[in-house]
RODO-2510 file (C-alpha; in nm, 4 decimals, decimal comma):
residues 238
     n   res          X          Y          Z
     1     m    -8,3129     7,6052    14,5454
     2     p    -8,1465     7,4255    14,2146
     3     c    -7,7948     7,3379    14,2035
     4     q    -7,6107     7,5481    13,9279
     5     c    -7,2344     7,4585    13,7875
     6     d    -6,9465     7,6225    13,5743
     7     i    -6,9853     7,4466    13,2058
     8     q    -6,5953     7,5590    13,1797
     9     e    -6,4672     7,4367    13,5692
    10     d    -6,7413     7,2149    13,6816
    11     f    -6,7850     6,9808    13,4069
    12     k    -6,6370     6,6326    13,4347
    13     l    -6,6207     6,3147    13,2998
    14     e    -6,5788     6,0302    13,5051
    15     m    -6,5029     5,6633    13,3987
    16     s    -6,6517     5,4453    13,6171
    17     s    -6,4381     5,0979    13,6744
    18     h    -6,7469     4,9031    13,6109
    19     p    -6,7228     4,6430    13,3406
    20     h    -6,8506     4,8141    13,0022
    21     s    -6,9259     4,6005    12,6815
    22     m    -6,7508     4,7022    12,3728
    23     r    -7,0203     4,8705    12,2582
    24     q    -7,0948     5,0164    12,5099
    25     v    -6,7470     5,1900    12,5088
    26     v    -6,8207     5,3045    12,1361
    27     n    -7,1751     5,4681    12,2661
    28     i    -6,8952     5,6684    12,5556
    29     i    -6,6850     5,7078    12,2820
    30     i    -6,8575     5,8839    12,0402
    31     a    -7,0595     6,0491    12,3399
    32     v    -6,7644     6,2607    12,3862
    33     e    -6,6927     6,3421    12,0774
    34     r    -7,0196     6,4935    12,0455
    35     l    -6,9622     6,7129    12,3569
    36     k    -6,6603     6,8499    12,2189
    37     h    -6,8145     6,9254    11,8813
    38     i    -7,1057     7,1121    12,0138
    39     k    -7,0720     7,4637    12,0789
    40     e    -7,4210     7,5566    12,1899
    41     i    -7,4065     7,5918    12,5481
    42     a    -7,3175     7,9415    12,6629
    43     p    -6,9944     8,0120    12,8920
    44     g    -7,0770     8,0617    13,2513
    45     k    -7,3722     7,8956    13,5149
    46     i    -7,6100     7,6522    13,4299
    47     c    -7,9216     7,4577    13,6091
    48     e    -7,9644     7,1006    13,6399
    49     d    -8,2663     7,0734    13,4263
    50     a    -8,0725     7,2853    13,1617
    51     l    -7,7825     7,0342    13,1888
    52     l    -8,0584     6,7400    13,1487
    53     s    -8,2608     6,8981    12,8313
    54     f    -7,8598     6,9241    12,6400
    55     f    -7,8131     6,6220    12,7162
    56     l    -8,1354     6,4419    12,5298
    57     e    -8,0960     6,7017    12,2840
    58     n    -7,7370     6,6563    12,1874
    59     v    -7,6253     6,3573    12,2644
    60     i    -7,8279     6,1158    12,3697
    61     e    -7,9954     5,8364    12,0911
    62     e    -8,3259     5,7107    12,0725
    63     r    -8,2927     5,3603    12,0349
    64     m    -8,5935     5,0835    11,9343
    65     v    -8,5329     4,7915    12,1187
    66     n    -8,6802     4,5020    11,9486
    67     v    -8,7931     4,2433    12,1708
    68     a    -8,8182     3,8533    12,0113
    69     p    -9,1651     3,7625    11,9850
    70     t    -9,3004     3,4664    12,2369
    71     y    -9,5857     3,2099    12,1370
    72     n    -9,6770     3,0832    12,4653
    73     k    -9,8968     2,7089    12,4063
    74     t   -10,2702     2,7183    12,4624
    75     r   -10,4551     2,4353    12,6380
    76     q   -10,6134     2,3019    12,3742
    77     t   -10,4885     2,0801    12,1048
    78     l   -10,6234     1,9628    11,7826
    79     q   -10,6328     1,5701    11,6986
    80     c   -10,6567     1,4854    11,3094
    81     t   -10,5718     1,3842    10,9606
    82     v   -10,4362     1,6018    10,6631
    83     c   -10,5355     1,5918    10,3232
    84     d   -10,5042     1,7939    10,0289
    85     k   -10,7424     1,9665     9,8595
    86     y   -10,7738     1,6985     9,6198
    87     k   -10,7950     1,4115     9,9080
    88     k   -10,4466     1,2897     9,9290
    89     t   -10,3744     1,1961    10,2209
    90     l   -10,0377     1,3078    10,3874
    91     v    -9,8243     0,9788    10,5488
    92     q    -9,5300     0,8532    10,6198
    93     s    -9,2612     0,7340    10,4220
    94     n    -9,1167     0,3870    10,5772
    95     k    -8,9178     0,3339    10,8287
    96     q    -8,5976     0,2448    10,5872
    97     s    -8,6008     0,5908    10,3973
    98     d    -8,3484     0,8602    10,5280
    99     p    -8,4271     1,0772    10,6292
   100     l    -8,7888     1,0288    10,6980
   101     h    -9,0832     1,2609    10,5613
   102     l    -9,4248     1,2768    10,4199
   103     k    -9,6127     1,2387    10,1221
   104     a    -9,9843     1,2704     9,9697
   105     v   -10,1050     0,9274     9,8341
   106     t   -10,4987     0,8853     9,7018
   107     l   -10,5844     0,6152     9,9693
   108     s   -10,8419     0,3140     9,9035
   109     a   -11,0789     0,1935    10,1703
   110     g   -10,8567    -0,0736    10,3001
   111     t   -10,5352     0,1562    10,3285
   112     m   -10,6650     0,4065    10,5744
   113     q   -10,4182     0,2875    10,8539
   114     y   -10,1722     0,4277    10,6722
   115     k   -10,3164     0,7993    10,7409
   116     v   -10,0421     0,9734    10,9481
   117     q   -10,2116     1,0889    11,2574
   118     f   -10,1137     1,4145    11,3876
   119     s   -10,1898     1,6697    11,7039
   120     m   -10,1591     2,0135    11,6379
   121     s   -10,1230     2,2249    11,9529
   122     t   -10,2377     2,5489    11,9321
   123     y   -10,0001     2,9032    12,0546
   124     i   -10,0786     3,2738    12,0977
   125     s    -9,8697     3,5348    12,0052
   126     s    -9,8436     3,8954    11,9983
   127     a    -9,6958     3,9273    11,6825
   128     t    -9,9684     3,6782    11,4720
   129     p   -10,1394     3,8069    11,1669
   130     k   -10,4722     3,9061    11,1170
   131     d   -10,6945     3,5939    11,0919
   132     a   -10,3807     3,3173    11,1595
   133     q   -10,3346     3,0860    11,4211
   134     p    -9,9466     2,9718    11,5449
   135     v    -9,9684     2,6060    11,5619
   136     c    -9,6947     2,3014    11,5796
   137     l    -9,7092     2,0070    11,3886
   138     e    -9,6412     1,6466    11,5778
   139     i    -9,6533     1,2943    11,4619
   140     s    -9,8784     1,1124    11,7505
   141     n    -9,7495     0,9413    11,9750
   142     s    -9,4037     1,0232    11,8647
   143     n    -9,1380     1,3308    11,9212
   144     l    -9,1572     1,3917    11,5366
   145     y    -9,2639     1,7323    11,4687
   146     l    -9,2736     1,9381    11,0921
   147     a    -9,0460     2,1822    11,0928
   148     c    -8,9169     2,3835    10,8175
   149     t    -8,5266     2,4784    10,8570
   150     q    -8,2983     2,5837    10,5945
   151     s    -7,9300     2,4956    10,5995
   152     d    -7,6332     2,5911    10,3874
   153     g    -7,7750     2,8963    10,1874
   154     s    -8,0218     2,6715    10,0196
   155     s    -8,3987     2,7193     9,9987
   156     p    -8,6178     2,5805    10,3429
   157     a    -8,7172     2,2773    10,3653
   158     l    -9,0023     2,0411    10,5193
   159     i    -8,8612     1,7889    10,7468
   160     l    -8,9367     1,5509    11,0271
   161     k    -8,7232     1,7036    11,3091
   162     e    -8,7376     1,4669    11,6708
   163     v    -8,7926     1,7168    11,9981
   164     k    -8,7647     1,5922    12,3127
   165     g    -8,9285     1,7795    12,6281
   166     p    -9,2599     2,0215    12,6479
   167     l    -9,2827     2,3258    12,4183
   168     n    -9,4820     2,5547    12,6274
   169     t    -9,3169     2,8285    12,5016
   170     i    -9,1398     2,8896    12,1700
   171     k    -8,9326     3,2743    12,1266
   172     t    -8,7756     3,3471    11,7494
   173     d    -8,4684     3,2930    11,6886
   174     d    -8,4469     2,9888    11,9125
   175     p    -8,0879     2,8439    12,0125
   176     n    -8,2652     2,5038    11,9723
   177     g    -8,4527     2,5440    11,6589
   178     n    -8,7612     2,5289    11,7829
   179     d    -8,9198     2,8114    11,6295
   180     s    -8,8939     2,5888    11,3384
   181     l    -9,1707     2,4434    11,4404
   182     l    -9,4323     2,7690    11,4152
   183     f    -9,6356     2,7620    11,1131
   184     f    -9,9086     3,0155    11,0684
   185     r   -10,2668     2,8254    10,9871
   186     k   -10,4877     3,0650    10,8204
   187     e   -10,8324     2,9236    10,6744
   188     t   -10,9312     2,9454    10,3214
   189     g   -11,2747     2,9305    10,1929
   190     t   -11,4862     2,7291    10,3858
   191     a   -11,3141     2,3874    10,4429
   192     y   -10,9117     2,4802    10,3401
   193     n   -10,6212     2,5760    10,5166
   194     t   -10,3295     2,6916    10,4792
   195     f    -9,9963     2,6479    10,6887
   196     e    -9,7001     2,9059    10,5885
   197     s    -9,3533     2,8652    10,8090
   198     v    -9,3178     3,1316    11,1367
   199     k    -8,9833     3,0914    11,0359
   200     f    -8,9123     3,1768    10,6833
   201     p    -9,2450     3,3861    10,5954
   202     g    -9,3648     3,2980    10,2385
   203     w    -9,3333     2,9806    10,2661
   204     f    -9,6299     2,6945    10,2673
   205     i    -9,6360     2,3448    10,3277
   206     t    -9,7399     2,2264     9,9910
   207     t    -9,8179     1,8882     9,8026
   208     a    -9,7807     1,7859     9,4182
   209     f   -10,0741     1,6847     9,1474
   210     d    -9,9167     1,3346     9,1251
   211     d    -9,9713     1,0890     9,4308
   212     w    -9,6444     0,9587     9,6269
   213     e    -9,5076     1,2848     9,5906
   214     k    -9,2989     1,4249     9,8952
   215     v    -9,4445     1,7049    10,1027
   216     e    -9,2066     2,0089    10,0345
   217     m    -9,2017     2,4041    10,1069
   218     y    -9,2844     2,6760     9,8216
   219     q    -9,3319     2,9636     9,7917
   220     r    -9,5904     3,1547     9,6179
   221     p    -9,6823     3,1694     9,3235
   222     t    -9,6899     2,8080     9,2666
   223     e    -9,8749     2,4613     9,0472
   224     r    -9,8488     2,2895     9,3981
   225     i   -10,1200     2,2188     9,6360
   226     l   -10,1525     2,4533     9,9435
   227     d   -10,5102     2,3877    10,0661
   228     f   -10,5649     2,1712    10,3022
   229     t   -10,8650     2,0275    10,5039
   230     l   -10,8647     1,8129    10,8902
   231     e   -11,0521     1,5323    10,8736
   232     d   -11,1242     1,2978    11,1802
   233     q   -11,0767     1,6013    11,4639
   234     k   -11,1213     1,5375    11,7523
   235     l   -11,0614     1,8421    12,0422
   236     i   -10,8403     1,7466    12,3341
   237     r   -10,8122     2,0133    12,6308
   238     t   -10,5351     1,9605    12,9073
***
């Protein structure tokens, strides 16, 4: 037989001794205030089911829980060099440059050794847009990664970030800023690729039309070059 309680005599609000966050305390206060102003419950006996329905309809609010997307590294890494659509190759600035950065240069036959060799790690995530592949671009045999970062309210910028340790899992809003290393690689046309920042949607890796200019992040529309080809490819499975 279902238990009944008298809404006037048996209904009590008890405070537990367990610690609560400030947000939980505020939610409790709001619930109590709502109870004070609700007059839909008739006096007399009510059953447990009716009381539960009353709370669900009048006191408890539905909350959407936002879970930060997680990017998990696959077992495939693509070693390659990168050129823009006009055949300018990405090279690293000289070691005296502060900070180190990438430039796009038209290389001749005798200067191919200056190409930057990349190890492009691929990732999977439920948050990946259609026809896109999350990737990290590491300069091979180093701890330097391409990263899209922002400081002091300035526009997002492309930097070379030193990272130590594995990057098997990267979460959005990573406390170490490792989500800045993620780019959505998307194939355009037959051979071209674009690289869009995951952390700053709408910002792409770009090059200038002139040689020796810095590789930078820009938004569309832009006169800069967004399309790249992947050269000297070698797929590695771990």
